[in-house]
N, C-alpha and C positions, 0 to 999 in steps of 0.2 A: 503496499501500500504507496508505502513511505516513497519506493520511486516513483507511483506513478502521480505525487501531489510534486515532486522535485520534476518531473515531467511540464505541471501544467501550468505552475508558476511561473516559469518563462512567456508562455507564452499566453496568460492573465494582460501582464501590461505590455502598450505597445512597443517595439522595434523599431528601430529607424536604422543610417543607414552607420550610425558607429558602433549599434553594436553588431555591427558583420565585417568588422576591418580586417580582425584579427581569425577567420575565419578559414579552419581546412580544407576547405576548395577555394581550387585559385580566382576562378570567374568571378562568381560572387565577390572574393577579397578586391578580385581586381574590381567590382563594377561601386562598389565600396569608397576604393580609394578614388573611383572617377566622381561621385557625387562630394565626395568632399575638397576635392579638387574643383569644383561644379561654383564661381560666383553666383550670393545667396540672389542679385537681382535676376540674371535667367533660372534657377531654380521657380522663385517666386512668378514667374513669367512663363514657366511650365504648368504650374498651379494653376494657376487662374488660364491659361488655356485649356485647358486641361475640364476646369471646372466648366466653362464658356463656347467649347467647342462646336455644338451647337449653333449660339447663339453669333456668333461670329464665322462659319462657315453661310450662314441666310445670310449675312452682307453680305461677306466678299459676292456670292450669287448676287441674288438682290444691285449690286456697282458695277459687277462684271454685264451683267445684263442691260443697266442704262446705261453704260457705255458701246454699250454696243451697238442700243435703238437712236441714242446719238449719232453717233459715224453713218448707219442707216439713214441717216434725217438728212447731212451731210449732202453738199452736192460732188461729183466727182473728181473737178479740178480739187476742191479742200480734201475727198477722201487723197487723192494722188501726194497731197505737202503731208499730209497726215504718216499717209505711208514712210515716202522717203524718209523724213523724220524720222520712225521709229529706226531702219533701216538703218538711216549714220547712228543714232544709240547705239544700238549690237555690235554696229560694227566700231565702236569708238568702244565698245567695253568689255569685248573682246582681244581688242589691241594691248587692254591692258591689263587685260589675263593674260594674252601671252609674254606680256614683258613683265609680270611679277613671277610669273613659276620661271621665266630665263633667266630674271636673279640671284630666285632662290636657286633653281643649278649651280650658275657660277659659283656660288655661297655655298653649297652647301659640296662641290670638287674641289675651295680655294678649301676649306677644314681638313678634308679628306689626304690635300698635301700635305699640309701642315706639317 
């Protein structure tokens, strides 16, 4: 009987990631370490999103619908201008991304050579 009560006691209190930092299972311990390293504001954002997921997704869908309707109501010339702006913005983003990756690769190679 004493074994049963000892096993029930830990589950009676809520457990947090701190309880798993020294877990014998390396996967669980790694997840706890990741939670430890995650800033509090990010954890709070994730918690908020999980609690309000459906409402936030519905709002996003409504925004997308209204933007599509607004876009369809524009003239073909205005649509062409907007499409060109989007293409240019995507091209700038991809170029910056390529430059960042190239810079990171140069840094990695430089560190390897040291």
